[in-house]
VOLUMKOL-223301 format. One record per atom (N, C-alpha, C, O): y, x, z. Coordinates in steps of 0.1 Angstrom, whole numbers, padded with zeros to 4 digits, always signed. Layout:
// residues N
YXZ;...
END
This chain:
// residues 170
-0034-0130+0029;-0039-0119+0020;-0054-0119+0022;-0059-0108+0024;-0061-0130+0020;-0075-0129+0022;-0083-0133+0010;-0095-0132+0010;-0077-0137-0001;-0084-0141-0013;-0090-0129-0020;-0082-0119-0023;-0103-0128-0022;-0108-0117-0030;-0103-0117-0044;-0101-0128-0050;-0100-0106-0050;-0095-0105-0063;-0103-0093-0069;-0105-0083-0062;-0106-0093-0082;-0114-0083-0088;-0107-0077-0100;-0099-0084-0106;-0110-0064-0103;-0105-0058-0115;-0113-0063-0127;-0124-0069-0125;-0108-0061-0139;-0115-0065-0151;-0122-0054-0158;-0129-0056-0168;-0121-0041-0153;-0127-0030-0160;-0142-0029-0157;-0148-0038-0151;-0148-0018-0162;-0162-0016-0161;-0165-0013-0146;-0176-0017-0141;-0156-0007-0139;-0158-0004-0125;-0152-0015-0117;-0139-0015-0115;-0159-0025-0113;-0153-0037-0106;-0149-0032-0092;-0156-0024-0085;-0138-0038-0087;-0134-0036-0073;-0128-0049-0069;-0124-0057-0077;-0129-0051-0056;-0123-0064-0051;-0115-0061-0039;-0116-0050-0032;-0105-0070-0036;-0097-0069-0024;-0102-0077-0013;-0107-0088-0015;-0102-0072-0001;-0106-0079+0011;-0097-0075+0023;-0092-0064+0022;-0096-0083+0033;-0089-0078+0045;-0096-0066+0051;-0108-0066+0052;-0088-0057+0056;-0094-0045+0063;-0099-0050+0077;-0094-0060+0082;-0108-0042+0082;-0113-0045+0096;-0108-0035+0105;-0107-0023+0102;-0105-0039+0118;-0100-0029+0128;-0109-0016+0129;-0104-0005+0131;-0122-0018+0128;-0131-0007+0130;-0130+0003+0118;-0136+0014+0119;-0123+0000+0107;-0121+0009+0096;-0108+0017+0097;-0105+0025+0088;-0101+0016+0108;-0088+0022+0109;-0089+0037+0107;-0080+0043+0100;-0098+0044+0113;-0099+0059+0112;-0103+0062+0097;-0097+0072+0092;-0112+0055+0091;-0115+0057+0077;-0103+0055+0068;-0101+0063+0059;-0095+0045+0070;-0084+0042+0062;-0073+0053+0064;-0066+0057+0054;-0071+0058+0076;-0062+0068+0079;-0066+0081+0071;-0057+0088+0065;-0078+0084+0072;-0083+0096+0064;-0081+0095+0049;-0077+0104+0043;-0083+0083+0044;-0081+0080+0030;-0066+0082+0027;-0063+0088+0017;-0057+0077+0035;-0043+0078+0033;-0039+0093+0032;-0031+0097+0024;-0044+0101+0041;-0041+0115+0042;-0047+0122+0029;-0040+0131+0024;-0059+0119+0025;-0065+0125+0013;-0056+0122+0001;-0054+0130-0008;-0052+0109+0000;-0044+0105-0011;-0030+0112-0011;-0026+0117-0022;-0024+0113+0000;-0011+0121+0001;-0013+0135-0003;-0005+0141-0010;-0024+0142+0002;-0027+0156-0001;-0029+0158-0016;-0027+0169-0021;-0033+0148-0023;-0036+0149-0037;-0024+0155-0045;-0026+0161-0055;-0012+0152-0040;+0000+0157-0047;+0003+0172-0044;+0013+0177-0049;-0005+0179-0037;-0004+0193-0035;+0005+0197-0024;+0010+0209-0024;+0008+0188-0015;+0017+0192-0003;+0009+0202+0006;-0003+0202+0006;+0017+0211+0012;+0011+0222+0020;+0007+0216+0034;+0010+0205+0037;+0000+0225+0041;-0006+0221+0054;+0005+0216+0064;+0003+0206+0071;+0016+0223+0064;+0027+0219+0074;+0032+0205+0071;+0034+0197+0080;+0034+0203+0058;+0039+0190+0054;+0029+0179+0057;+0032+0169+0063;+0016+0181+0054;+0006+0172+0057;+0005+0169+0072;+0003+0158+0077;+0006+0180+0080;+0005+0178+0095;+0017+0169+0100;+0015+0161+0109;+0028+0170+0093;+0040+0162+0097;+0038+0147+0094;+0044+0139+0099;+0029+0145+0084;+0027+0131+0080;+0016+0124+0087;+0014+0111+0086;+0008+0131+0096;-0003+0124+0102;+0000+0112+0110;-0006+0101+0108;+0011+0113+0119;+0014+0101+0127;+0018+0089+0118;+0013+0078+0121;+0026+0091+0108;+0031+0080+0099;+0019+0074+0091;+0020+0062+0088;+0009+0082+0088;-0002+0077+0080;-0014+0073+0087;-0025+0070+0081;-0013+0072+0100;-0024+0069+0109;-0023+0054+0112;-0013+0049+0118;-0034+0047+0109;-0036+0033+0113;-0044+0032+0126;-0055+0038+0126;-0040+0025+0135;-0048+0022+0147;-0055+0009+0146;-0050+0000+0138;-0066+0007+0152;-0074-0006+0151;-0065-0018+0153;-0066-0028+0146;-0056-0017+0163;-0047-0028+0166;-0037-0031+0155;-0031-0042+0154;-0034-0021+0146;-0024-0022+0136;-0030-0030+0123;-0022-0036+0116;-0043-0029+0122;-0049-0034+0109;-0045-0048+0106;-0040-0051+0095;-0047-0057+0115;-0043-0072+0112;-0028-0074+0113;-0023-0081+0104;-0022-0068+0122;-0007-0070+0124;+0000-0065+0111;+0010-0071+0108;-0004-0055+0105;+0002-0049+0093;-0003-0056+0080;+0000-0051+0069;-0011-0066+0081;-0017-0073+0070;-0024-0063+0060;-0020-0063+0048;-0032-0055+0066;-0039-0045+0058;-0050-0050+0049;-0059-0058+0054;-0050-0047+0037;-0061-0050+0028;-0067-0037+0022;-0061-0027+0022;-0080-0038+0018;-0086-0027+0011;-0091-0032-0003;-0094-0043-0005;-0092-0022-0012;-0100-0024-0024;-0113-0017-0022;-0113-0005-0018;-0124-0024-0026;-0137-0017-0024;-0145-0019-0037;-0143-0029-0044;-0154-0010-0039;-0163-0011-0051;-0175-0020-0048;-0176-0025-0036;-0183-0024-0057;-0194-0033-0055;-0204-0028-0044;-0211-0036-0038;-0204-0015-0041;-0213-0009-0031;-0206-0009-0017;-0212-0005-0008;-0194-0015-0016;-0187-0015-0004;-0179-0003+0000;-0174-0001+0011;-0178+0007-0009;-0170+0019-0007;-0155+0016-0008;-0151+0010-0018;-0148+0020+0002;-0133+0017+0002;-0126+0027-0008;-0128+0039-0007;-0119+0021-0017;-0112+0029-0028;-0097+0030-0025;-0091+0039-0031;-0091+0021-0017;-0077+0022-0015;-0073+0012-0004;-0081+0003+0000;-0061+0012+0000;-0056+0003+0010;-0041+0000+0008;-0034+0008+0001;-0036-0011+0013;-0022-0014+0013;-0019-0023+0025;-0028-0030+0030;-0006-0023+0029;-0002-0032+0039;+0011-0039+0035;+0019-0034+0027;+0012-0052+0039;+0024-0060+0037;+0029-0063+0051;+0023-0070+0059;+0041-0057+0054;+0047-0058+0067;+0059-0066+0067;+0066-0069+0057;+0063-0070+0079;+0076-0078+0081;+0074-0093+0080;+0063-0098+0079;+0085-0100+0080;+0085-0114+0080;+0095-0119+0069;+0105-0112+0066;+0093-0130+0062;+0102-0135+0052;+0116-0136+0058;+0118-0139+0069;+0126-0133+0050;+0126-0132+0035;+0123-0118+0030;+0120-0117+0018;+0124-0108+0038;+0122-0094+0033;+0110-0087+0039;+0108-0087+0051;+0101-0082+0030;+0089-0076+0035;+0089-0061+0031;+0098-0056+0025;+0079-0054+0036;+0078-0040+0033;+0063-0037+0029;+0054-0041+0035;+0062-0029+0018;+0050-0023+0015;+0049-0011+0023;+0054+0000+0019;+0042-0012+0035;+0043-0001+0045;+0034+0011+0041;+0038+0022+0041;+0022+0008+0036;+0013+0018+0032;+0006+0013+0019;+0003+0002+0017;+0004+0023+0009;-0004+0020-0002;-0009+0033-0007;-0002+0042-0012;-0023+0034-0006;-0029+0047-0010;-0042+0044-0017;-0049+0035-0013;-0045+0052-0027;-0058+0051-0034;-0065+0064-0033;-0059+0075-0033;-0078+0064-0030;-0086+0076-0029;-0084+0084-0042;-0085+0078-0053;-0082+0097-0041;-0080+0105-0053;-0092+0103-0063;-0089+0104-0075;-0104+0101-0058;-0115+0099-0068;-0114+0086-0075;-0121+0085-0086;-0106+0077-0071;-0105+0064-0078;-0092+0063-0086;-0090+0052-0092;-0084+0073-0086;-0071+0073-0094;-0074+0070-0109;-0084+0076-0114;-0066+0062-0115;-0067+0060-0129;-0077+0049-0132;-0081+0047-0144;-0083+0042-0122;-0093+0032-0125;-0088+0018-0122;-0096+0008-0121;-0074+0016-0120;-0069+0003-0118;-0068-0002-0104;-0064-0013-0101;-0072+0007-0095;-0072+0003-0080;-0058+0001-0075;-0055-0009-0068;-0049+0010-0079;-0035+0009-0074;-0029-0004-0080;-0022-0011-0072;-0031-0007-0092;-0026-0020-0098;-0032-0032-0091;-0025-0041-0088;-0045-0031-0088;-0051-0042-0081;-0045-0045-0067;-0042-0056-0064;-0043-0034-0060;-0037-0035-0046;-0023-0040-0047;-0019-0049-0040;-0015-0034-0056;-0001-0038-0057;+0001-0052-0061;+0009-0060-0056;-0007-0056-0071;-0007-0070-0075;-0010-0080-0064;-0004-0090-0062;-0020-0076-0056;-0024-0085-0045;-0013-0086-0035;-0010-0097-0030;-0007-0075-0031;+0004-0075-0021;+0016-0083-0027;+0022-0091-0020;+0019-0081-0040;+0030-0088-0046;+0027-0103-0045;+0036-0111-0041;+0015-0107-0049;+0012-0122-0049;+0012-0127-0035;+0016-0139-0033;+0006-0120-0025;+0006-0124-0011;+0020-0126-0006;+0023-0135+0002;+0029-0116-0009;+0043-0117-0004;+0050-0129-0010;+0057-0137-0003;+0048-0131-0023;+0054-0143-0030;+0049-0156-0024;+0057-0165-0021;+0036-0157-0022;+0030-0169-0016;+0034-0171-0002;+0035-0182+0003;+0037-0160+0005;+0041-0161+0019;+0056-0163+0021;+0060-0163+0033;+0064-0165+0011;+0078-0169+0012;+0087-0157+0012;+0099-0158+0016;+0082-0145+0009;+0091-0133+0009;+0099-0134-0004;+0094-0137-0015;+0112-0131-0003;+0121-0130-0015;+0121-0116-0021;+0124-0115-0033;+0118-0106-0013;+0117-0092-0018;+0108-0084-0009;+0106-0087+0002;+0103-0073-0015;+0095-0063-0008;+0102-0050-0011;+0105-0047-0023;+0104-0042-0001;+0109-0029-0002;+0099-0019+0003;+0090-0022+0010;+0101-0006-0001;+0092+0005+0004;+0098+0018+0001;+0105+0020-0009;+0095+0028+0009;+0099+0042+0007;+0087+0047-0001;+0076+0047+0003;+0090+0053-0013;+0080+0058-0022;+0079+0073-0022;+0089+0080-0021;+0066+0078-0022;+0065+0092-0025;+0071+0094-0039;+0069+0086-0048;+0079+0105-0041;+0085+0107-0054;+0075+0107-0066;+0078+0103-0077;+0063+0112-0063;+0053+0113-0073;+0048+0099-0078;+0042+0098-0089;+0050+0089-0069;+0045+0075-0072;+0055+0066-0079;+0052+0055-0083;+0067+0071-0080;+0078+0062-0086;+0075+0057-0100;+0077+0045-0102;+0069+0066-0109;+0066+0060-0122;+0056+0048-0121;+0057+0039-0129;+0046+0050-0113;+0037+0039-0111;+0044+0026-0106;+0042+0015-0112;+0052+0027-0096;+0059+0016-0090;+0068+0009-0100;+0070-0003-0101;+0075+0018-0108;+0084+0012-0119;+0076+0005-0129;+0080-0006-0134;+0064+0010-0133;+0055+0003-0142;+0050-0011-0137;+0047-0020-0144;+0050-0012-0123;+0046-0024-0117;+0057-0034-0115;+0055-0045-0109;+0069-0030-0119;+0081-0039-0118;+0090-0035-0106;+0100-0042-0104;+0087-0025-0099;+0096-0021-0088;+0108-0014-0094;+0108-0008-0104;+0119-0015-0086;+0132-0008-0090;+0136+0002-0080;+0135-0001-0068;+0141+0013-0084;+0146+0024-0075;+0160+0019-0071;+0169+0019-0080;+0162+0016-0058;+0175+0010-0054;+0183+0019-0044;+0194+0015-0040;+0178+0031-0041;+0185+0040-0032;+0175+0050-0026;+0165+0053-0032;+0179+0056-0015;+0171+0065-0008;+0171+0062+0007;+0180+0055+0012;+0160+0066+0013;+0159+0065+0028;+0154+0078+0034;+0147+0085+0027;+0157+0080+0047;+0151+0092+0053;+0136+0091+0054;+0131+0080+0057;+0129+0102+0053;+0115+0103+0055;+0112+0100+0070;+0119+0105+0078;+0101+0093+0072;+0097+0091+0086;+0089+0102+0092;+0086+0102+0103;+0086+0112+0083;+0078+0123+0088;+0085+0137+0087;+0082+0145+0096;+0093+0139+0078;+0099+0152+0075;+0114+0152+0077;+0121+0146+0068;+0120+0157+0088;+0134+0157+0090;+0141+0163+0078;+0137+0174+0073;+0152+0157+0073;+0160+0162+0062;+0155+0158+0049;+0163+0160+0039;+0144+0152+0048;+0138+0148+0035;+0142+0134+0032;+0142+0125+0042;+0145+0130+0020;+0148+0116+0017;+0137+0112+0006;+0132+0120-0001;+0135+0099+0006;+0125+0093-0003;+0132+0082-0011;+0141+0076-0006;+0127+0080-0023;+0132+0069-0031;+0129+0055-0024;+0118+0053-0019;+0139+0047-0024;+0137+0033-0018;+0135+0024-0030;+0143+0023-0040;+0124+0017-0030;+0120+0008-0041;+0121-0006-0037;+0121-0009-0025;+0123-0015-0046;+0124-0029-0043;+0117-0037-0054;+0117-0034-0066;+0111-0048-0050;+0105-0058-0059;+0110-0071-0055;+0108-0076-0044;+0118-0078-0064;+0122-0092-0061;+0111-0102-0065;+0104-0099-0075;+0110-0112-0057;+0100-0122-0059;+0105-0136-0061;+0117-0138-0059;+0097-0145-0066;+0101-0159-0067;+0103-0166-0053;+0112-0174-0051;+0095-0161-0044;+0095-0166-0030;+0093-0181-0030;+0101-0189-0025;+0081-0185-0034;+0077-0199-0032;+0074-0202-0018;+0069-0193-0011;+0078-0213-0013;+0075-0216+0001;+0060-0215+0005;+0052-0219-0004;+0057-0211+0017;+0043-0210+0020;+0037-0224+0021;+0044-0234+0024;+0024-0225+0017;+0017-0238+0018;+0016-0243+0032;+0014-0236+0041;+0018-0256+0033;+0016-0263+0047;+0002-0261+0051;-0007-0263+0043;+0000-0259+0063;-0014-0258+0067;-0016-0258+0081;-0027-0257+0086;
END
């Protein structure tokens, strides 16, 4: 997941691998993005552990960021697991960048990286507010899973099937 990719809009953004020293910034972005949906303080406090990236997690979780031409991070995504089934572990866009194609750019990058890496499918637990976006990107709602943050809450389980081309020899 290292190839830069850019948006085609007036506000250019590119994808690049995240750096371990960005972990705190990325965690804060994830929490801002989650809070955008109007969740209360208790709910957000329950999400902190699940939405926190540690420096050691950044590479292991195949974390990428979308950044603007000035280097400002606009969003992040992770592709986790090993083929044949992967997980979109985190995907968050800064609320100020919503509606500018950043989510589409991140999702497309993760989809393409998973396909090139030999994954046959990618699954993820989606925030209910994000399901329409994921469906527009080709994801299917295939069930529910327990929330990793809030006991008793369930989340939509999404799936994206891929071609799963074998990884290039290298």
